[in-house]
N, C-alpha and C positions, 0 to 999 in steps of 0.2 A: 780870621780866627787868631786869637792872641797867642803869644808864645807860651803862656802858662797853661792854656787849654791844651795845646799840642803836647806839652810836656806831660800833663796828667794822662792824656790818651795813650802815650807811649808806655808810660808806667803800667797802665792797666793791661795793655797788650802783653807786656813782658810777664806780668803776674799770671795772666791766663795761660801763657805758654808753659810756665813753670808747673802750674796745676795739672795741665794736660800731660806733660812729660812724666810727672810722678805717678799719674794714674796708670800708665802703660809700662812702668819700670819697676814692677813688683819684684821683690827679692825672692828667687825660687826657693830659698831656704825658709822663707816665712810662710810655709804651707801648714795648715792646721793638721792635727793628728789624723783625722778621718781622711783628709785629702792625701796625706802621706801614705796611708794604708792602701788607698785605691791606687796611687801611683806605683807602689811596690808590687801590688798584685799584677798590675799591667806589665811591669818589667819582667816579672817571673813568668808570665803567660805568653809572652811574645818574644820572638827572636829579633835580631837586628834587621832582618829582611821583612819583618812584619808578619811572619807566619806563626800560627799558634803551635806551640810545642808540647803543651800539656793541658789537660782538661781542668776546667774550673770546678768540676764536681768534687765534692769532699768525700773521701773514702771513709767507709764505716770501719770502725775498729773490730777485728775478729777476736772473739774471746780466746784467751790463751789455751784453755783446755780443748777447744774445737780445733785450733791450729795444731795442737800436739797430736790429736787423733788422726788428722788428715796426713800429717807427716809420717806417723807410724804406719798408716795404711799404705802409703806410697813405698815405704821401706819394705813392708811385708810382700807387696806385689813384686817389687824388684828382686827380692830374695827368692820368691816362688818361681819367677821366670828364669832366674839363673839356675835353680835346681832342675827345672824341666829341661833346659838346654843341656845341662850336664848329663842328665839321664838319657836324653836322646843320643848324645854323643857316645855314651857308654854302650847303648844298644847297637849303635852303628858299628862300633868296634867289635862287639860280641858276634854280630852277624858275619862280619868280614872274616873273623878268626875261624868261626865254625865252618864257613864255606871253604876257606883255604885248607882246613884240616881234613875234610872228607877224602881228599886224594891220598892221605896217609893212612886211612883206615885199613886198606888191604894189608899193609905192612905192620901196623901197630895195633889194629883192632879199634874198638870203640873205647878209647882210653885217654888218659892224661898225656901219654907220650905223643899220641896223634895230635892233640891240641897244642902241645909245645912245638911240635914240628911245623904245624900250620901257622902258629904265631911267629916263629922265626922266619918262615918263608915270606912273611909280609914285611920283614925288616924290624919287627918289634923284638925287644929282649924277651927271653923265655919267661921271665917273671910276670910279664903281662898276661900270660895264660891263666893266671890266678883269677882273672875277671870272670872266668867260666866256673861257676860253683860246682856243678856236677858234670864232669866231662863226658862220661859214658852216655847217660840218658840225654844230655843236651845235644850231643852229636846225632843220636838216633832220631830224636824228635825234630831236629833241624832238617835232616834229610827227608823225613816223612812230610813235614809241612811244606818245604820247598817243592818236593815232587808232587804233592797234592795240588798246589797252586799252579804248577806248570801244566798238569793234566787238564785242569779246568780251562786254562787258556787255549790249549790245543783243541779241546772239545768245542769250545765256542767258535774257534776259527773254522773248524770243519763244518759246523752247522751253518755258519754264514756263507760258506762256499756252496753248500747244498742249496740254500735259499736263492743265492744269486744265479744258480744254474737251473732253478725251478725243479730240483730233484726232491723226492719225498724222503723224509727221515724215517728209517726203519729202526725203531727203538731197541729191540732186543739185540740185533747184530751190532748196533752202534755201541751199546753198553759192554758187550762182550769184547769188542775191539778195544774199548777204552780201558777195561781191566788189564788186557794184555799190555797196552802202552804203559800203564802205571807199574805193572810188575817188571817190565823191562828196565825201568829206572833203578831197580835194585840190583841189576846184573853186576855192576862194578864192585859190589860189596858182598856178592853171593858167598864167597869163601868165609865171610865173617857174619853171615846173616843169622846163623843159629845163636850167636852171641847177642845180637840185637834183640831177638825174640825173648831170650832169657832175661835181659835187662828190663825189657818192657813189662815183664810179669812180676817184677818186684813190687811189693805192696805200695810203696811210696810212688811208684811210677805207673801203676796199672790204670788208674782213673784217666789220666791225661792220654795215655796210650790208646785206651778204648775210645776216648772222645775224638782223637785224630782219625781213627778208623770210621767212626760214625759220621764225622764231618766229610770224609772222603765220599762215602756212598750217598750222603744227602746232597752234596754238591753235584754228583753225577746225575741223580734223578732230577734235580732242579734244572740243570742245563738242558735236559731233554724235554722240559716243559711239564713235569709232574706237578699237579695242583691238588691232589687228594688231601683231604683234611680229616678223613675218618681213620679207622683201624688199618686200612690198607697202606697208609703213610708209613707206619711202623713195619708192616709186613714186608713191603718192598725193600726197605732199607736193611732190615735184618737179614733178609734173604740174600741180597747182593753182598753184604758184608761177609756172610757165611761162605759164599762162593769165592770171594776174594781171598779169605784167610785159608781156605782149604787148598786153593791153587797155589798160594804162597808156600804152604808146607810141601806140596808136591814138587815145586820148583827146586827146593833145597836138595831133593834126592835125584833130580834129573841130570843124567850124564849125556843125553842125546845132543846132537849138533843143533845149535840155535834154540835149544829148549823145545824141540818139536813135540816131545811127549807131554810136556806141560800144557801146551796149547791144545793138544788133543784132549787132555784131561779137562781143560776149561770148557771145551765144546760139550763134553758129556755132562758136566755139571749144569750147564744151562739147559740141557735136555731134561735133566732130573727135576729142575725147579721151574720149568716153563709154565706149569699150571698154578703155581703159588699166587700169581697175581689175581687169581679169581677168588682167593680166600676171603671170607667175610669176618665179622667181628665175633665169632663164637668163642666161648671160654677156653676151648682146647686149641685155639689157633697157635698159641705159643709152643705147644707140644708138637704140632704139625711142622712148624718151622724148624724147631730143634731137630725133629726127625729127618727133615730134608738135609739140614746141615750135617747131621750125623752120617748120612749116606756118603757125603763127600769126604768126610774124615775116614770112614771105613774104606773108601776107595783108595785113599792115600796110604792106609795101612796095609793094603793088599787084599782086603776081603773082597773088594769088587774093583775090577780094572777094565 
């Protein structure tokens, strides 16, 4: 092979190498627009470790008015929750003040002074007592409600004990004993009980006061398993309420030890009304019930003892 041929071959090889080198030495900045967009998206979507950090899904735009209403709803819900929490806190403070104030009733009566004393006993400034709008009736109703709830718990507990020992529940004696338990809860305030009855009769207080009495006797009948849905439902409850209220009046006059005369009075009232459970739904039932209650009131007044 001649020298010229070898020289031409070497030149062709060098040219080929230059072409090959230029093919794989592309300038990374010479990327077209579309490729650059793809490259940028790739960088945005992947971290240095190669893990995806955000979705490729394009978020839809939320209309401004829809976003405004959603934000307003959240704010309203937060405000409502805050008010509810504050109301619950206020109710908790009221309940604690009323409970603490009851021990001052014998000295101050069902009054603002008793509320103030109870407030201060809890470590609150006396001005906090202003949270109780109507001190007198609020104290009376608080005692009434708390005592009613306690009685129901005691009745349920006693019934459970009877069931666990396979003993029969005798409804009439059980109700009579329950009335006695409930009236004994008034003993700490007996020196001021006439005041409480007077406050409960005020027109603005009468409806709730009556409802508390009806709730008491309804709960008592319910605990012993009364399921009547006819006129007897009303008869039984009105009768029991009449016996309770008459005995309550008798208790205010009782000077005997341990209120022995009151419990004897209660025994006689149950004897007077023992047949009322047999009443049917005749139009004159209400008069019969009122007549039976009237007998208990007359006994309290001294007409019948």
